[in-house]
C-alpha positions, 0 to 999 in steps of 0.5 A, a space after each residue: 359575419 357582421 363584424 367582418 363586413 364592417 372591418 372590410 369597409 373600414 379598410 376600404 375607407 382607409 385605402 381611399 383616404 390614403 390615396 386621396 392624401 397621396 394625391 394631394 401631397 403630390 399635387 402640392 409638391 408639383 405646384 411648389 416645384 413649378 413655382 420654384 422653376 418659374 421664380 428662377 426663370 423670372 430671376 434669370 430673365 431680369 438679370 439678362 434683361 438688365 445686361 442687354 439693356 446696358 449693352 444696347 443703351 451704350 451701343 446705340 449712343 456710340 453708333 449714333 456718333 457720326 464723325 471719326 474721332 467723336 468717341 473718347 474717354 475722359 473724366 468729369 470731376 474725377 469720374 471716368 466718362 465716355 465722351 461722345 462729341 457731335 456738332 449741331 448747327 456749328 455748335 460742339 456738344 459732348 454727351 458724357 456717360 459715367 457712373 454716378 451714385 450707383 447709376 449709369 448717368 448721361 449728361 449732354 452739354 456744350 463742349 467746355 461747359 463746367 458742369 458737376 456730375 449730379 447735373 446728369 440724368 440717371 439711366 440705369 442702376 449699376 455697381 461698376 463701369 469703366 471704358 477703355 479705348 483699346 485702339 482709336 477704333 475699338 472701345 472696351 466697356 466693363 462693368 457690373 450690373 445692379 444684380 451683380 452680373 458682369 458686363 464686358 463687351 467691345 464696340 467699333 467706334 467707327 461711324 457707319 460711313 468710315 466702316 463701309 469705306 474701310 470694308 470696301 478696300 
């Protein structure tokens, strides 16, 4: 009878050890799955964050202009730019937004100043950027963000006062 008792204990230990290893294996799989889901969520959030930042930055720059016709497309040493004009204390200034060395770059100067593109301030990393005036009051912006995301949106370039007057008619 003694050998049977030893054999029953061995089978019991094997069952407990097998269950323990199954528990550990399932816990590791759940942790790996959770880490993968978290990594994908962070990547997606970063991708959309860059896109939202670019859209917000350009939109705010355009909305800040307060005069009819203050938004136009132009060029700076062969680079396409979005030119935002404003008059401060009788002096005309132009803020140019353009793509230079893989970055959205901003350059503010007096109108007519002869500056090179490297004089601007880098703002955000981008792969591609273009501006098209679809009408005198509608700007189309197309580009590719640093992560390869497509950025495509249109903006009304009417100042708030002109938009309000037009909407009231």
